[in-house]
C-alpha positions in Angstrom: 38.7 -1.5 3.5 35.1 -0.6 5.2 33.1 -0.9 8.1 29.5 0.9 9.0 30.5 4.1 8.2 32.3 3.7 4.8 35.2 2.2 3.3 39.1 4.1 2.4 41.7 2.4 0.3 44.9 2.0 1.8 48.3 2.6 0.2 51.7 0.7 0.9 54.7 3.1 0.3 57.9 1.0 -0.1 59.8 3.3 2.1 57.0 3.4 4.6 55.9 -0.1 4.6 58.0 -2.9 6.3 58.5 -6.1 3.8 56.5 -7.8 7.2 53.4 -5.8 6.8 53.3 -6.5 3.2 53.0 -9.8 3.5 50.9 -10.0 6.3 48.4 -7.5 4.2 48.6 -9.4 1.1 47.7 -13.2 2.9 44.8 -11.6 4.9 41.3 -13.4 3.3 38.8 -10.9 2.3 36.1 -10.1 4.3 38.4 -10.3 7.2 37.7 -8.0 11.0 41.9 -6.3 10.9 42.7 -2.9 13.1 44.9 -1.3 11.0 46.9 1.8 12.0 48.1 4.6 10.2 48.4 7.7 8.5 45.5 9.6 6.9 46.9 11.6 3.7 45.1 13.5 0.6 44.5 11.6 -2.3 46.4 13.0 -5.4 43.7 15.2 -7.3 43.7 12.7 -10.4 42.8 9.7 -8.1 40.3 11.7 -5.9 36.5 10.4 -6.1 34.4 12.8 -5.1 31.3 10.2 -5.2 32.7 8.8 -2.4 32.7 10.4 1.2 36.1 9.2 1.9 37.4 9.5 -2.0 39.4 12.9 -1.3 41.5 10.5 1.2 44.4 7.3 1.8 45.8 5.6 4.0 49.2 4.7 4.9 49.1 2.2 7.3 52.0 1.5 9.9 50.9 -1.5 11.6 49.0 -4.2 11.2 46.4 -6.6 13.8 44.2 -9.7 11.8 41.8 -9.5 14.5 39.4 -12.4 12.9 40.0 -14.3 9.8 37.3 -14.7 7.1 37.0 -18.5 5.4 38.3 -18.7 1.9 35.0 -21.0 1.4 32.8 -17.9 1.8 29.4 -19.0 0.0 29.4 -15.3 -2.2 31.2 -12.0 -1.8 29.0 -9.2 -0.8 29.2 -6.8 -3.8 26.8 -4.0 -5.3 28.8 -4.5 -8.4 27.2 -6.0 -12.1 28.3 -9.4 -11.4 26.9 -10.1 -8.0 23.3 -10.2 -9.5 24.2 -13.8 -10.6 23.7 -14.7 -6.7 20.6 -16.5 -6.0 18.1 -14.8 -3.6 17.8 -17.5 -1.1 21.1 -17.5 -1.4 21.5 -13.7 0.3 18.5 -14.9 2.6 20.3 -18.0 3.8 23.6 -15.9 5.0 22.1 -12.4 5.6 24.6 -11.5 7.9 27.2 -11.2 5.3 24.9 -9.3 2.8 23.9 -6.8 4.8 28.0 -5.9 4.4 27.5 -5.0 0.6 27.2 -1.1 1.2 23.6 -0.3 -0.6 21.7 -2.7 2.2 23.9 -1.2 5.0 23.2 2.4 3.1 19.3 1.3 3.6 19.4 -0.2 7.1 21.2 3.2 8.6 18.4 5.2 7.2 15.8 3.7 8.6 17.8 4.3 11.8 17.8 7.3 11.4 14.4 7.9 10.0 13.0 6.2 12.8 14.7 8.8 15.3 13.2 11.5 13.4 9.4 10.3 13.5 10.8 9.8 17.6 11.4 13.2 17.9 9.0 14.9 15.4 5.6 13.3 17.6 6.6 13.4 20.6 8.2 17.6 19.6 4.0 17.4 19.1 2.5 16.2 22.1 2.4 12.7 21.2 3.3 10.1 23.7 4.4 6.8 22.8 2.9 4.0 24.7 3.5 0.3 24.3 0.2 -1.6 23.2 0.2 -5.7 23.6 1.6 -8.3 21.6 -0.4 -11.2 23.1 -4.7 -10.4 22.5 -7.7 -12.0 21.3 -8.7 -13.0 17.9 -11.3 -10.5 16.5 -13.4 -11.0 13.3 -11.4 -7.6 12.2 -10.2 -9.1 8.3 -7.4 -11.3 7.3 -5.9 -14.2 9.3 -4.1 -13.6 12.2 -1.4 -15.7 14.0 -2.5 -17.9 16.9 0.0 -18.8 20.0 -1.4 -21.4 22.2 -1.0 -21.1 25.7 -0.9 -23.7 28.3 -4.0 -23.1 30.6 -5.9 -25.3 32.6 -9.0 -25.3 30.4 -9.8 -28.2 29.1 -9.9 -26.8 26.0 -7.0 -25.7 23.8 -7.1 -21.3 24.4 -5.0 -18.9 22.1 -3.4 -15.6 22.1 -3.6 -13.7 18.3 -0.8 -11.6 17.4 -1.8 -8.5 16.3 -3.1 -7.0 13.1 -2.5 -3.2 14.0 -2.9 -2.2 17.6 -6.6 -0.5 16.1 -8.4 -1.5 19.6 -6.0 -0.7 22.2 -5.1 2.4 20.6 -8.8 3.7 20.7 -9.8 2.6 24.3 -6.0 4.6 25.1 -8.1 7.5 23.6 -11.2 6.5 25.5 -9.5 6.6 28.7 -7.7 10.0 28.4 -4.7 9.5 29.6 -4.0 11.2 26.5 -5.2 12.7 23.1 -2.5 12.1 20.9 -0.8 8.2 21.1 2.3 6.9 19.0 4.4 3.8 18.5 6.1 2.2 15.7 4.2 -1.1 15.9 5.3 -4.4 15.3 2.2 -6.0 13.6 1.9 -9.2 11.9 0.0 -10.5 9.0 -0.8 -14.8 8.5 -1.3 -14.2 3.9 -0.7 -16.9 1.7 2.7 -15.3 0.1 1.3 -12.2 -1.3 3.8 -11.0 -3.3 6.5 -8.5 -1.3 4.4 -9.3 2.1 6.3 -10.0 5.0 4.6 -11.6 8.0 6.1 -9.0 10.4 5.7 -5.3 9.7 6.4 -2.2 11.1 3.7 1.0 11.0 4.0 4.2 12.0 0.6 4.0 14.2 -0.9 7.3 15.8 -4.2 8.0 17.2 -6.0 11.1 18.4 -8.4 12.5 20.2 -10.8 14.9 20.0 -10.7 14.9 16.5 -13.7 16.8 13.9 -16.5 14.5 12.2 -17.0 17.0 9.2 -15.4 19.0 7.1 -13.8 22.4 8.8 -16.6 24.2 6.3 -19.8 22.6 5.5 -19.2 22.5 1.7 -22.4 24.3 0.2 -25.9 21.2 -0.2 -24.2 19.1 1.6 -27.1 17.2 1.9 -27.2 16.8 -2.1 -23.8 15.4 -1.9 -25.0 12.1 -2.8 -27.2 12.9 -5.6 -25.1 11.0 -8.9 -25.3 14.6 -11.1 -26.5 18.3 -10.2 -26.0 21.1 -13.0 -23.3 18.4 -15.1 -20.9 18.5 -11.9 -21.1 14.6 -10.6 -21.4 15.3 -6.7 -19.2 12.2 -6.2 -15.9 14.1 -7.1 -15.0 16.4 -4.0 -13.4 18.9 -6.5 -9.7 18.7 -4.4 -11.6 19.2 -1.0 -11.8 17.3 2.0 -15.1 17.5 3.3 -14.8 14.6 5.9 -13.4 14.4 9.2 -10.2 14.0 10.6 -8.7 17.5 9.1 -6.3 17.1 12.5 -4.8 13.8 11.6 -4.0 14.6 8.0 -2.3 18.0 9.4 -0.1 16.3 11.3 0.9 13.6 8.7 1.4 16.5 6.1 3.9 17.7 8.4 5.5 14.4 9.9 5.7 13.1 6.0 7.6 16.6 5.4 10.3 16.3 7.7 11.2 12.8 7.0 11.6 13.6 3.2 13.8 16.4 4.9 15.7 13.8 7.0 16.2 11.4 3.7 17.3 13.9 1.6 14.2 14.2 -1.3 13.7 17.8 -0.7 10.7 20.1 0.4 7.0 18.9 0.2 3.9 21.2 -0.7 2.5 22.4 2.7 -0.8 20.0 2.0 -0.8 17.3 -0.3 -3.7 17.1 -3.0 -7.1 15.2 -2.3 -9.7 13.2 -4.4 -12.9 11.3 -3.8 -12.4 7.6 -4.6 -15.2 7.9 -7.1 -12.8 10.5 -9.1 -9.4 8.0 -8.7 -11.8 5.1 -10.0 -13.5 6.8 -12.5 -10.0 9.0 -13.7 -7.2 6.6 -13.3 -8.8 3.8 -13.1 -7.5 2.7 -9.6 -7.6 3.8 -5.4 -3.5 4.0 -5.9 -2.7 6.4 -8.5 -0.1 7.3 -9.7 -0.4 11.1 -10.3 3.3 11.0 -11.9 2.2 11.0 -15.3 -1.9 11.5 -16.7 -3.0 9.1 -18.6 -6.4 10.3 -17.7 -9.6 7.6 -18.2 -12.4 8.8 -19.6 -16.7 8.1 -19.6 -18.6 7.9 -22.4 -21.8 6.4 -21.5 -23.2 10.1 -22.3 -22.4 10.5 -25.9 -25.0 7.3 -26.4 -28.4 8.7 -24.8 -30.6 12.1 -25.3 -28.7 14.9 -25.9 -31.8 16.4 -25.5 -33.3 15.1 -22.1 -30.7 15.6 -19.0 -32.7 13.3 -17.0 -32.5 10.5 -19.2 -28.4 11.4 -19.9 -27.9 11.0 -16.3 -30.0 8.1 -15.0 -28.4 5.8 -13.2 -27.1 3.0 -15.1 -25.0 -0.6 -14.1 -22.1 -0.2 -16.2 -20.5 3.0 -17.9 -18.6 2.4 -21.3 -14.7 4.2 -21.0 -11.7 5.1 -22.8 -8.4 5.3 -22.2 -6.5 8.1 -25.1 -2.7 7.4 -25.8 -1.2 9.9 -28.4 1.8 9.6 -30.0 4.1 11.8 -29.5 6.1 13.1 -32.8 9.4 11.8 -31.0 7.5 8.7 -31.5 5.5 5.6 -29.7 5.1 2.2 -28.9 4.6 0.2 -32.2 1.1 -1.9 -33.1 3.3 -5.3 -31.8 4.2 -3.9 -28.6 0.4 -2.3 -27.9 -1.4 -6.2 -28.7 1.5 -7.8 -26.4 0.0 -5.4 -23.5 -3.3 -6.1 -24.2 -2.7 -10.2 -24.1 -3.8 -10.2 -20.5 -7.4 -8.8 -20.8 -8.6 -10.1 -24.0 -12.1 -9.9 -24.7 -12.1 -7.2 -21.7 -10.3 -4.4 -23.8 -10.6 -3.5 -26.8 -8.0 -0.6 -29.0 -8.7 1.2 -31.8 -6.1 3.6 -33.7 -7.5 6.7 -35.3 -4.7 8.7 -37.5 -5.1 12.1 -35.1 -7.2 13.2 -33.1 -9.3 15.3 -35.7 -10.5 12.0 -36.9 -13.5 12.0 -34.0 -16.5 10.6 -37.0 -14.4 7.5 -37.8 -13.6 6.2 -33.7 -17.6 7.0 -33.2 -18.2 4.6 -36.4 -15.6 2.1 -35.4 -17.3 2.3 -31.8 -20.6 1.8 -33.7 -19.9 -0.5 -35.8 -16.7 -2.5 -34.8 -17.1 -2.8 -31.2 -18.4 -6.0 -29.3 -18.4 -3.4 -26.0 -20.1 -1.6 -27.3 -22.2 -3.4 -28.4 -23.0 -4.7 -25.0 -23.0 -1.5 -23.2 -26.1 -0.4 -25.7 -27.7 -3.9 -24.8 -27.8 -2.8 -21.2 -29.3 0.7 -22.6 -32.8 -0.6 -22.8 -31.6 -2.7 -25.7 -30.8 0.8 -27.4 -29.6 0.0 -31.4 -26.2 1.7 -33.1 -28.7 3.0 -35.9 -30.9 5.1 -32.8 -27.7 6.2 -31.5 -26.9 10.7 -32.4 -23.7 10.8 -33.5 -23.0 14.3 -33.3 -23.7 14.1 -29.7 -21.0 10.9 -29.7 -18.5 12.9 -31.5 -18.7 15.5 -28.6 -18.4 13.0 -26.1 -15.2 11.5 -27.5 -13.6 15.2 -28.7 -14.4 15.9 -25.1 -12.3 12.6 -24.2 -9.9 12.5 -26.5 -8.7 15.7 -26.7 -6.8 18.2 -29.5 -2.8 18.2 -28.7 -1.3 16.2 -31.1 -1.0 15.7 -34.5 -0.2 12.4 -34.1 -2.0 8.5 -33.9 -4.2 8.4 -31.4 -4.7 4.4 -29.9 -7.9 4.1 -28.3 -8.3 1.6 -25.2 -12.2 0.6 -24.7 -13.6 -1.2 -21.6 -16.6 -1.6 -19.7 -16.4 -0.9 -15.8 -19.0 -1.3 -13.4 -21.4 2.0 -12.5 -20.3 2.7 -9.2 -17.0 1.6 -9.4 -15.9 -1.0 -7.3 -12.9 -2.4 -5.7 -9.3 -1.0 -6.2 -9.0 -0.9 -9.7 -10.8 -1.0 -12.9 -9.8 -3.3 -16.2 -8.3 0.4 -18.0 -6.8 1.5 -15.0 -4.9 -2.2 -15.3 -4.2 -1.0 -18.5 -3.3 2.5 -17.6 0.1 1.2 -14.9 1.0 -1.7 -17.6 0.7 0.9 -20.5 2.9 3.8 -18.6 5.3 1.4 -16.9 6.2 -0.1 -21.2 6.5 3.4 -21.9 9.3 4.1 -19.1 10.8 0.9 -20.4 11.2 2.4 -23.7 12.0 6.1 -22.4 9.3 7.8 -23.4 8.1 8.9 -19.7 10.2 9.9 -17.4 8.7 9.9 -13.9 10.3 12.4 -11.8 9.7 13.8 -8.6 7.2 12.3 -5.8 3.7 12.6 -6.1 0.9 12.7 -3.0 -2.4 12.2 -2.6 -4.8 11.7 -0.4 -7.9 9.4 -1.0 -11.4 9.6 0.4 -14.7 9.0 0.8 -14.5 5.0 0.0 -17.6 3.0 0.1 -17.7 2.2 4.0 -19.2 -1.1 3.2 -18.4 -4.1 -0.1 -20.3 -7.2 -0.1 -18.3 -10.2 1.9 -15.7 -12.0 0.0 -13.5 -14.6 1.1 -10.8 -12.5 2.0 -12.3 -11.2 4.9 -12.6 -14.1 6.1 -14.2 -14.1 9.7 -16.0 -10.9 9.7 -17.4 -11.8 5.8 -18.6 -15.8 6.8 -22.3 -16.6 5.9 -24.7 -17.5 8.3 -27.4 -20.0 7.9 -30.1 -17.3 9.7 -29.5 -14.3 7.5 -29.3 -13.0 3.9 -27.4 -14.3 1.5 -26.6 -11.0 1.2 -23.7 -9.6 3.9 -21.7 -6.6 3.8 -18.2 -6.2 5.2 -16.2 -3.7 6.2 -14.2 -1.8 3.4 -11.6 -0.4 6.0 -13.0 -1.6 9.1 -15.8 -2.0 10.9 -14.9 1.0 13.3 -14.6 3.6 10.8 -17.5 6.6 10.6 -20.0 6.9 8.3 -20.0 10.2 6.6 -22.5 12.3 8.7 -24.9 13.4 5.9 -25.1 9.1 5.8 -26.0 7.9 8.4 -29.5 7.8 7.6 -28.7 4.8 5.0 -27.3 2.5 7.1 -30.5 1.1 8.6 -32.9 1.1 4.9 -31.9 -1.1 2.4 -28.9 -2.8 0.1 -29.0 -0.3 -2.7 -28.6 1.9 0.5 -25.8 0.9 1.9 -24.1 1.1 -1.0 -24.0 4.3 -1.1 -22.7 4.9 2.5 -19.7 6.6 2.4 -17.0 5.8 4.9 -14.6 9.0 6.2 -11.6 6.6 5.4 -9.0 8.0 4.4 -5.6 6.4 2.2 -2.4 8.5 1.9 -0.7 7.6 -2.0 3.0 8.1 -3.4 3.4 6.7 -7.0 0.9 5.0 -7.1 1.2 3.2 -3.5 -0.6 3.4 -0.7 1.8 4.2 2.2 -0.6 4.9 5.2 -4.6 4.4 5.6 -7.0 5.7 8.2 -10.1 7.0 9.4 -12.2 8.5 11.9 -13.6 6.2 14.5 -17.5 5.5 15.4 -17.3 6.9 18.8 -21.0 6.5 19.8 -21.7 3.3 21.4 -25.2 3.0 19.6 -23.8 3.6 16.0 -21.2 1.0 16.5 -23.7 -1.3 17.5 -26.1 -0.7 14.6 -22.5 -1.0 12.3 -22.6 -4.5 14.1 -25.9 -5.6 13.9 -28.0 -3.8 11.2 -25.2 -4.2 8.4 -22.7 -6.9 8.8 -25.0 -9.2 10.8 -22.4 -10.5 13.5 -23.2 -12.7 15.4 -24.1 -12.7 19.6 -20.6 -13.9 19.8 -19.1 -12.5 17.2 -20.4 -9.0 19.2 -19.0 -10.1 22.3 -15.4 -10.2 21.1 -15.7 -6.1 20.8 -18.3 -5.6 24.6 -14.9 -3.9 25.9 -15.0 -1.4 22.8 -18.8 -1.0 23.6 -18.0 -0.4 27.2 -15.5 1.7 26.5 -17.4 4.2 24.3 -20.2 3.7 26.4 -18.0 5.4 29.2 -17.9 9.4 27.3 -15.1 8.5 25.1 -14.4 11.3 22.7 -14.2 12.0 19.0 -11.8 10.1 18.0 -9.3 9.3 14.4 -6.1 7.7 13.6 -3.8 6.3 10.9 -0.6 4.0 11.0 1.6 4.3 8.0 3.9 1.4 7.0 7.1 2.1 7.4 8.7 -0.9 5.6 7.1 0.6 2.3 8.1 4.2 2.9 11.5 3.1 3.3 11.5 1.1 0.2 10.6 3.9 -1.7 13.1 6.5 0.2 16.3 3.7 -0.6 14.4 3.8 -4.3 13.9 -0.5 -4.1 11.5 -2.8 -4.8 11.3 -5.1 -2.4 10.6 -3.8 1.2 13.4 -7.4 1.7 15.9 -4.2 1.3 14.7 -2.2 4.0 14.3 -4.6 6.7 17.6 -6.4 8.4 16.1 -9.6 8.3 13.3 -10.2 6.3 11.2 -13.6 5.5 11.0 -14.8 1.8 7.6 -13.8 0.9 6.4 -17.3 1.4 7.4 -16.6 5.0 9.9 -18.9 5.6 13.1 -17.3 7.1 16.2 -19.5 5.5 18.7 -17.6 8.0 16.9 -19.0 10.8 15.4 -22.1 9.8 11.5 -21.2 10.2 9.2 -21.8 10.7 10.1 -25.6 11.6 8.6 -28.8 13.6 8.6 -28.2 17.9 10.5 -31.0 18.0 13.5 -32.2 16.3 12.6 -35.4 13.4 15.3 -37.6 15.0 13.5 -37.2 18.5 11.1 -39.4 19.7 7.5 -39.0 19.0 6.5 -38.9 22.1 8.4 -35.4 22.9 6.2 -33.8 20.2 3.4 -35.8 22.0 4.0 -33.7 25.2 4.3 -30.7 23.3 1.1 -30.9 22.4 -0.8 -32.5 25.0 1.0 -29.4 27.9 -0.8 -26.6 25.0 -4.0 -28.9 24.7 -3.7 -29.4 21.6 -3.6 -33.1 21.6 -5.6 -35.5 24.1 -3.3 -37.5 26.6 -3.2 -41.2 24.8 -4.3 -44.0 26.9 -1.4 -45.7 29.4 -0.7 -48.9 28.1 -1.0 -51.6 30.2 
């Protein structure tokens, strides 16, 4: 017998149960709603189950009422047992109300409720106001595709609301209004994406915005003006060295305390007071991802400097368009992946990754020779260095660079993966970063790598702009009246630049690419669970971004006129963040899919088998005139001419 609180065993004793009761219980279909009265008794010690909350007791029934019998033709029996894996995902989705009887799913939904309650209480206790923002808004060229809602306006042209991808503009306007300097909302958001894996068209985020946040680091780092210099005394200034060198530390502190509270409620233990910080450049060059999983090492190493002069630092640190990097994988004494397994790993990286094996980390000169004589990627890299030949390379200098990368921590063989990447790195991952992720997955499946604990990290100092692509459909749309180089915002167009980089906004494309944003992502175990930024609070600076960098035309800029005016009315410095609540819950519930933490999710295609949505606005059996009438009502079709 079970209900929302758990399950308990019934025990029928012939001396206490009547034959009629025994007969009635035996005839009850599985999954029926029943009312049972009886006596709670301790189970014998040998029968007690410590893994169950009610495992130490049992119910001896005295009376029984069948409230509602379940059909004997259930599409499946909800269970977490192994045989239940044979039930298809689509069948579970079609009968979600039945699937929710599975103890694991029900537990996930109840935990989600407790976490939501804890989030609200924590933020209330820290001076935040929960304020609802509109769900029906105007379409804006901020990024991903929006869901449009037609309206029955009197206009001759069809008019649409747009469902918000986030409450970005309303929450900034709330801070500008002065009604609060600490806003939050458990916000429902919408995004019309093309069936991306494990995404939902409607999703939930913990949304925050704070007024009067800092626009720079708590204490200015030494030589802040030289932060854009690629190298200074052998230390690359793009590496933040674990420091939070941007503004918004107030937002960071609130989120770290909030996440710690969530972890306590979920029973996952204590978290450190502060999470590690890493610049985007460091994450991409060291781990090949802007969402690095720090539960394991497998670090990447840039060996480009090993191929240039060791006597002239200026030459060694010259800017270049690409870098040669390696990922060393040292086979442990207990064994490792076979050659066949490693070859299988690289099938999807043909031509982009090479693998060389040396007997031990001491065979550095052998590795240097392999790179100079056998590596096509090395030859490509040398051609970029003013067409340098392999015979011109200082082998001693190259060996020193390789020794620093490979290390000397194992007596076993070392597999070295080699690849090229753009310099500076772009996008969300590099080729070797993808190899690193797949290699770790293969090692974990074979029991050669244990991923324990939770590894949080803040990623900061992202490039503020990237070249336009098709994903940002409206903001990145090309215009025949502008140059062919058009930029898009890496985060969104309201993100503030790092103060030292503001002057670069009016320079050429090469300088615009160097502008760092005051944008921060919170990453957990290789997954982004939140992202935010310090916002632009100067109307003049916001217009500069719109006009000079993003090259929005007058109509596009007009969609933000209300925001520009609000900034011009004395809006305070502000910043915020949104945590992806569905993804966060999936991690807390140890599930690979967010569908397991949403009561009524949709398929990755956006289809909901339970409610049969989306659907035509009229039943196919109805006359076509009904559909035409509805389309005309919303100005989506012209009224047909009356027939004579």
